[in-house]
C-alpha positions in Angstrom: -10.4 19.1 23.5 -8.9 19.3 27.0 -10.2 22.0 29.4 -6.7 23.5 29.7 -6.4 23.8 25.9 -9.9 25.4 25.7 -8.9 28.0 28.3 -5.6 28.8 26.5 -7.4 29.0 23.1 -10.1 31.3 24.6 -7.5 33.6 25.9 -6.3 34.1 22.3 -9.7 34.5 20.8 -12.4 37.2 20.8 -14.1 35.7 23.8 -13.7 37.9 26.9 -11.9 36.4 29.9 -12.1 39.6 31.9 -14.9 38.3 34.1 -18.6 39.1 34.5 -19.3 42.7 35.4 -23.0 42.6 36.2 -22.6 45.0 39.0 -24.3 42.7 41.4 -23.3 39.8 43.7 -24.7 36.3 43.3 -27.5 36.7 45.9 -28.6 40.0 44.4 -28.5 38.5 40.9 -31.0 35.9 41.9 -33.4 38.6 43.0 -33.2 40.7 39.9 -35.7 40.2 37.1 -33.2 41.1 34.4 -30.8 38.3 35.4 -31.5 34.6 35.6 -28.8 32.8 37.6 -28.1 29.2 36.8 -25.7 26.9 38.5 -24.0 24.2 36.4 -21.6 21.4 37.2 -19.3 21.7 34.2 -17.9 24.4 32.0 -18.4 24.4 28.2 -15.3 22.9 26.5 -16.2 24.1 23.0 -18.6 26.6 21.3 -18.7 24.6 18.1 -22.1 22.8 17.6 -20.1 20.0 16.0 -17.1 20.2 18.3 -15.1 17.1 19.0 -15.6 15.9 22.5 -18.3 18.4 23.4 -19.8 18.1 26.9 -23.4 18.8 28.1 -22.5 22.4 29.0 -21.3 23.0 25.4 -24.6 21.6 24.1 -26.5 24.1 26.2 -24.4 27.0 24.8 -24.8 25.8 21.2 -28.5 25.1 21.5 -29.3 28.6 22.6 -26.8 30.6 20.6 -27.5 29.0 17.2 -30.7 28.4 15.2 -31.4 25.5 13.0 -33.6 25.3 9.9 -36.3 23.6 12.0 -36.7 22.7 15.6 -39.0 20.7 17.9 -42.1 22.1 19.3 -42.9 21.8 23.0 -45.7 20.4 25.2 -46.6 20.6 28.9 -45.0 18.1 31.2 -47.7 15.7 32.6 -48.5 16.4 36.2 -46.5 19.6 36.4 -47.6 23.2 36.1 -45.6 25.7 34.1 -43.1 23.1 32.8 -42.6 21.9 29.2 -40.7 19.3 27.3 -39.8 19.0 23.6 -42.4 17.5 21.4 -40.6 15.0 19.1 -43.7 14.7 16.9 -44.0 18.4 16.2 -41.4 20.0 14.0 -41.7 23.7 13.3 -39.7 26.2 11.3 -36.9 28.2 13.0 -34.3 29.8 10.7 -36.6 28.5 8.0 -40.0 30.3 8.1 -41.7 27.3 6.5 -40.8 24.0 4.8 -42.5 21.5 2.5 -41.9 17.9 1.7 -42.7 16.4 -1.7 -45.3 13.7 -2.2 -42.6 11.0 -2.5 -40.8 12.3 0.6 -37.5 12.8 -1.3 -37.3 16.6 -1.7 -37.5 19.0 1.3 -37.8 22.7 0.5 -37.0 25.4 3.1 -38.0 29.1 2.9 -35.6 31.2 5.0 -37.1 33.7 7.3 -37.2 37.2 5.9 -35.2 39.8 8.0 -33.4 37.3 10.1 -29.8 38.3 11.0 -26.7 36.9 12.6 -25.3 38.4 15.7 -22.9 40.6 13.7 -25.9 42.0 11.7 -25.3 40.0 8.5 -28.5 38.6 6.9 -29.2 34.8 7.3 -29.4 33.3 3.8 -29.8 30.0 2.1 -26.1 30.1 1.3 -25.4 30.1 5.0 -27.7 27.1 5.5 -26.0 25.2 2.7 -22.5 25.9 4.0 -23.5 24.9 7.5 -25.0 21.6 6.3 -22.0 20.9 4.0 -19.9 21.3 7.1 -22.1 19.1 9.3 -21.9 16.2 6.9 -18.2 16.6 6.5 -17.0 17.1 10.1 -16.5 13.7 11.9 -18.4 14.6 15.1 -21.7 15.2 13.2 -21.2 13.2 10.0 -22.1 9.8 11.4 -25.2 11.0 13.1 -26.7 12.9 10.1 -26.1 9.9 7.9 -28.9 8.2 10.0 -31.2 10.6 8.3 -29.8 10.0 4.8 -27.9 13.3 5.0 -24.4 12.3 3.7 -23.2 14.6 0.9 -22.9 18.4 0.2 -24.4 17.6 -3.2 -27.8 17.0 -1.5 -28.1 20.7 -0.5 -28.9 23.1 -3.3 -29.5 26.9 -3.1 -32.5 27.8 -5.3 -32.2 31.5 -4.4 -31.0 33.6 -1.5 -34.1 32.6 0.6 -34.7 29.0 -0.6 -32.8 25.8 0.2 -33.6 22.4 -1.2 -32.5 19.1 0.3 -32.8 15.8 -1.7 -32.5 12.3 -0.1 -32.3 9.0 -2.0 -35.6 7.8 -0.5 -38.1 9.0 2.0 -36.5 8.7 5.5 -38.4 9.3 8.7 -35.1 10.4 10.4 -34.3 13.3 8.0 -36.4 16.1 9.6 -35.6 15.0 13.2 -31.9 15.0 12.4 -32.2 18.6 11.2 -33.6 19.5 14.7 -30.7 18.3 16.8 -27.6 20.1 17.9 -25.3 19.5 14.9 -27.0 21.2 11.8 -26.8 24.7 13.4 -26.9 27.6 10.9 -23.5 29.2 11.1 -22.6 32.7 9.8 -20.6 31.3 6.9 -19.0 34.5 5.8 -17.6 35.1 9.3 -16.5 31.5 9.7 -14.8 31.5 6.3 -12.7 34.6 7.3 -11.1 32.3 9.9 -10.8 29.1 7.8 -7.5 27.9 6.3 -6.5 25.4 3.7 -5.7 23.0 6.5 -8.9 23.9 8.4 -11.6 24.7 5.7 -14.4 24.4 8.2 -12.9 26.8 10.8 -12.9 24.1 13.4 -10.2 25.8 15.5 -11.7 29.2 15.5 -15.3 28.0 16.2 -14.0 26.2 19.3 -13.7 29.5 21.1 -15.9 31.8 19.1 -19.5 31.8 18.2 -20.9 32.7 14.8 -24.6 32.3 15.4 -27.9 34.0 15.0 -29.9 32.4 17.7 -31.9 34.1 20.5 -28.8 34.5 22.7 -25.3 35.7 22.2 -22.3 35.0 24.4 -21.1 38.3 25.9 -18.8 37.1 28.6 -17.0 33.8 29.2 -14.6 32.7 32.0 -13.5 29.1 31.5 -14.4 26.9 34.5 -16.1 29.9 36.2 -19.0 31.5 34.4 -20.5 32.8 31.3 -23.3 35.3 30.3 -25.8 34.9 27.5 -27.7 38.1 26.5 -30.8 38.3 24.4 -30.2 39.1 20.8 -32.5 42.0 20.1 -32.8 41.4 16.4 -33.8 37.7 16.7 -36.8 37.2 14.4 -37.4 33.4 14.7 -39.9 33.2 17.6 -41.4 34.8 20.7 -39.1 36.2 23.4 -41.0 36.3 26.7 -38.4 38.6 28.5 -35.1 40.3 28.0 -33.4 38.7 31.1 -29.8 37.8 30.8 -28.6 34.3 31.6 -25.8 34.2 34.2 -24.5 30.6 34.3 -22.0 29.9 37.0 -19.8 26.8 37.2 -20.0 25.2 40.6 -18.4 21.7 40.4 -18.9 20.9 44.1 -22.3 19.4 44.6 -22.6 20.5 48.2 -22.2 24.1 47.2 -24.9 23.8 44.5 -27.2 22.2 47.0 -26.5 25.0 49.6 -27.3 27.6 47.0 -30.5 25.8 46.1 -31.6 25.5 49.7 -30.9 29.2 50.4 -32.6 30.4 47.2 -29.4 32.0 46.0 -29.9 30.8 42.4 -32.9 30.6 40.0 -32.0 27.2 38.6 -29.7 24.6 40.1 -28.8 21.4 38.2 -26.8 18.2 38.6 -27.7 17.3 42.2 -27.7 13.8 43.4 -30.8 11.8 44.1 -30.1 12.1 47.9 -29.7 15.9 47.6 -32.9 16.2 45.6 -34.8 14.1 48.2 -33.5 16.3 51.0 -34.5 19.5 49.2 -37.9 18.1 48.5 -38.4 16.9 52.1 -37.5 20.4 53.3 -40.4 21.6 51.1 -39.1 25.2 50.5 -38.0 24.9 46.9 -39.7 23.7 43.7 -38.1 20.6 42.2 -38.8 19.5 38.6 -38.0 15.9 37.8 -38.4 15.3 34.0 -37.8 12.0 32.5 -36.0 11.9 29.1 -38.0 9.4 26.9 -34.9 8.4 25.0 -32.4 7.8 27.9 -31.5 4.6 29.7 -29.1 3.4 32.4 -28.4 -0.3 32.1 -26.0 -3.1 33.0 -24.3 -4.2 29.8 -23.0 -7.7 29.2 -20.8 -8.5 26.3 -23.0 -11.0 24.5 -20.0 -12.2 22.3 -17.7 -12.9 25.3 -18.0 -16.2 27.3 -19.9 -16.9 29.4 -22.2 -13.9 28.5 -22.5 -15.3 25.0 -25.1 -17.7 26.5 -28.5 -16.1 26.7 -29.3 -18.1 29.8 -26.4 -16.6 31.6 -27.5 -13.1 30.7 -31.0 -13.9 31.9 -29.6 -15.3 35.1 -27.8 -12.0 35.8 -31.0 -10.1 35.0 -32.9 -12.2 37.6 -30.2 -11.4 40.1 -30.4 -7.6 40.1 -31.9 -6.1 43.3 -33.8 -3.6 41.3 -36.0 -2.0 44.0 -33.1 -1.6 46.4 -31.0 0.0 43.7 -33.8 2.3 42.6 -34.5 3.5 46.1 -31.1 3.5 47.8 -29.0 4.6 44.8 -31.3 6.8 42.7 -33.7 7.7 45.6 -36.5 6.9 43.2 -35.6 9.9 41.0 -36.3 8.3 37.6 -38.7 6.1 35.6 -38.2 2.4 36.5 -37.3 0.1 33.5 -37.8 -3.2 35.4 -40.7 -5.2 36.5 -42.6 -5.0 33.2 -44.9 -7.6 31.7 -43.9 -10.6 29.6 -46.4 -9.7 27.0 -45.4 -6.9 24.6 -48.3 -4.7 23.6 -46.9 -1.2 23.1 -44.5 -0.2 20.3 -42.4 2.1 22.5 -38.9 1.8 23.8 -37.3 2.0 26.3 -40.0 0.3 28.3 -39.8 -1.9 31.5 -38.3 -5.3 30.9 -40.0 -8.3 32.5 -37.3 -8.9 35.2 -37.4 -8.7 39.0 -35.1 -10.2 41.4 -35.6 -14.0 41.6 -32.4 -15.7 42.8 -33.8 -19.3 42.5 -34.7 -18.7 38.9 -31.2 -17.2 38.3 -29.6 -20.3 39.8 -31.7 -22.6 37.7 -30.7 -20.7 34.5 -27.0 -20.9 35.4 -27.3 -24.7 36.0 -29.1 -25.1 32.7 -26.1 -23.3 31.1 -23.7 -25.7 32.7 -22.5 -23.2 35.3 -24.1 -24.4 38.5 -20.9 -23.6 40.4 -20.9 -20.0 39.0 -17.9 -18.2 37.4 -15.6 -15.2 37.9 -15.9 -11.9 36.1 -15.3 -8.2 36.4 -17.8 -5.3 36.7 -16.3 -2.0 35.3 -17.4 1.4 36.3 -16.5 4.9 35.1 -14.5 6.6 37.8 -16.1 9.9 37.0 -19.5 8.6 38.0 -18.8 6.7 41.2 -21.5 8.4 43.2 -24.2 6.2 41.5 -22.1 3.6 39.7 -20.1 2.4 42.7 -23.2 1.6 44.9 -24.8 -0.2 41.9 -21.7 -2.2 41.4 -21.4 -3.2 45.1 -25.1 -4.3 45.1 -24.5 -6.3 42.0 -21.4 -7.9 43.5 -23.4 -8.9 46.6 -26.4 -10.2 44.6 -24.3 -12.2 42.1 -22.3 -13.7 44.9 -25.5 -15.3 46.1 -25.7 -17.4 42.9 -22.1 -18.3 42.7 -20.7 -15.5 40.5 -17.6 -13.8 41.9 -17.3 -10.2 40.8 -14.3 -8.0 40.9 -15.2 -4.3 40.6 -12.8 -2.2 38.4 -12.8 1.6 38.2 -11.6 3.0 34.9 -11.0 6.7 34.0 -13.4 8.2 31.5 -10.6 8.7 29.0 -10.1 4.9 28.8 -13.5 3.4 29.2 -14.7 4.6 25.9 -11.9 2.9 24.1 -12.4 -0.3 26.1 -16.1 -0.3 25.0 -15.1 0.3 21.4 -12.7 -2.6 21.6 -15.4 -4.8 23.1 -13.0 -5.6 26.0 -15.3 -5.3 28.9 -17.4 -8.3 30.1 -19.9 -6.3 32.2 -20.3 -2.6 33.0 -22.7 0.2 33.6 -24.0 1.8 30.4 -25.5 5.2 30.2 -27.0 6.0 26.9 -29.2 8.8 25.4 -30.5 8.7 21.9 -30.7 11.9 19.8 -33.9 10.7 18.2 -36.9 9.2 20.0 -38.2 6.6 17.5 -38.0 3.1 19.1 -36.4 1.6 16.0 -33.7 4.3 16.2 -33.0 3.3 19.8 -32.5 -0.3 18.7 -30.4 0.8 15.7 -27.9 2.7 18.0 -27.9 0.5 21.2 -28.7 -3.0 19.9 -27.2 -3.1 16.4 -24.6 -0.5 15.9 -21.0 -1.4 15.1 -19.9 1.6 17.3 -19.3 1.7 21.0 -23.0 2.5 21.7 -23.9 -1.1 21.1 -22.8 -1.6 24.7 -23.9 -5.3 24.8 -22.0 -6.1 21.6 -25.3 -7.6 20.4 -25.0 -9.4 17.1 -28.4 -10.7 16.0 -29.2 -11.1 12.3 -33.0 -10.8 12.9 -32.5 -7.5 14.8 -30.2 -6.2 12.1 -32.9 -7.0 9.5 -35.7 -5.4 11.5 -33.6 -2.2 12.0 -33.1 -1.8 8.3 -36.7 -2.6 7.4 -38.3 -0.2 9.9 -36.2 2.9 9.0 -38.1 3.3 5.7 -41.4 1.7 6.6 -44.4 3.9 5.8 -47.2 1.6 6.9 -47.7 2.3 10.6 -49.2 -1.1 11.4 -46.3 -3.0 9.8 -43.8 -0.7 11.5 -45.3 -1.3 15.0 -45.4 -5.0 14.4 -41.7 -5.0 13.7 -40.9 -2.8 16.7 -42.8 -5.2 18.9 -40.6 -8.0 17.7 -37.5 -5.9 18.4 -38.8 -5.4 22.0 -39.3 -9.1 22.4 -35.8 -9.8 21.3 -34.5 -7.2 23.8 -36.5 -9.0 26.5 -35.4 -12.5 25.6 -31.8 -11.9 24.7 -31.2 -9.1 27.3 -27.7 -7.9 26.3 -28.7 -4.8 28.3 -30.4 -5.1 31.7 -32.4 -1.9 31.8 -32.5 -0.2 35.2 -34.1 3.2 34.8 -34.4 6.4 32.9 -33.1 9.0 35.4 -34.9 12.3 35.9 -33.3 15.5 34.8 -33.8 17.2 38.2 -33.7 20.9 38.5 -34.3 23.1 41.6 -36.2 26.3 40.6 -36.9 29.5 42.4 -40.5 30.6 42.7 -39.8 33.5 40.3 -38.9 31.3 37.3 -41.5 30.5 34.7 -41.4 28.8 31.3 -38.9 26.0 32.1 -38.5 23.9 28.9 -36.5 20.7 28.8 -35.0 19.6 25.5 -33.1 16.3 24.8 -29.6 15.4 26.1 -30.0 17.5 29.2 -30.5 20.8 27.4 -32.6 23.8 28.6 -34.4 25.9 26.1 -33.4 29.3 27.6 -35.6 31.5 25.4 -39.0 30.8 27.2 -37.5 31.4 30.7 -38.6 34.5 32.5 -38.7 35.9 36.0 -41.8 37.4 37.6 
């Protein structure tokens, strides 16, 4: 949905566009313990957890306004005080007070939490959970993702009574529970949503774009598209601890220099989406706290179309991998604000991914590989970047252009609008480009399934390898841990040898915090768990 369309739709909905009347200015808001002021780069473009074309700001709204049957636990961030990250290996009840899994792993039973209510006061029931899951496996945005956890049909969700829901899968699937924890399977107030559904729109897609029907710890009380929104604590929320009653005042500040100035002056409690250079300067000044948290399932890479000549020759891809000026890029482009994914060992010993690939810049080895591939004189190609991310993508492309020129490869840099680059990736029309991918789930075999085997655009390198495809299918349902890890190790070896993606780094999710903020918790896909935040 386009931003203009969202604004127009919001004006016709129940969402207030009259502005925020907190009675305080921005600087004063940052000082008050009942208001937590957050500066964001983008405005939400939908309130629907399964909304088409959702952006990161929409994810943050949905994550905090809706509950799910289950959610991830949290754990401390290593090396940081008073900072937490989601614990992928710990799944706890949320809208469901408890859950159980049958011995064969095929039947999951959820007991709804007694006394839980939606924001309009209606009780949360198993019927709401079923309708929401029926919707999630039917709506295109969420349908494909939930299928990775064997959640494909409304017939799988059965209401045993008002407080009990049962889910049945064809066979035990390690991805079923984690898929229930992510953004899409939010528990929607089904009675409210159905009041706004039509024969042409049975899932109330249009209404839920601009209206929330949740029962989560926060509710949207004010929204001004492209400017600001307010989340207020839901007093009747029963599904966990609430450290404080502070309101969340989120202001949209698209200009990075303005966000940086506010961070430096202490005019906001949380400031996000600053460049590596800005973060370095703030840290060098030493007046503000900066949290840099690495997402374990996110990777920035240089993708090469492994089915398009000359990149269909593994030796050519390896030559390019040995040409990358990794250290220079990491320091001068990212300002070291991330986890390096280069310079790893040739031997594979850990069944985790992403992990550093065994490549560093070695131009002589790159030239030798090109000569071995019959391309001693080099070739010409294009390097495509998304025009929306030129701050980091363009310097990476320029450094690649310079490095590849040293081994005889002439590179033309092409900037393409975001609206077009996705289709070009889907059409497998790009020879080489910068890929930025984040996996919903953190299992290494899931990462390979999405980015090294999928038929969708996320298989950025257009990697077609029968052995990888077989390993992906075998690991999904593998219950023997030793067998599973052995197969993952082989996948990692293939990624190293065939290198359709040249891994660069996993960028930090950098946030500048005021000294008053406590309980910062980072979830996946750039989301903040707002509930544990409090000011002191």
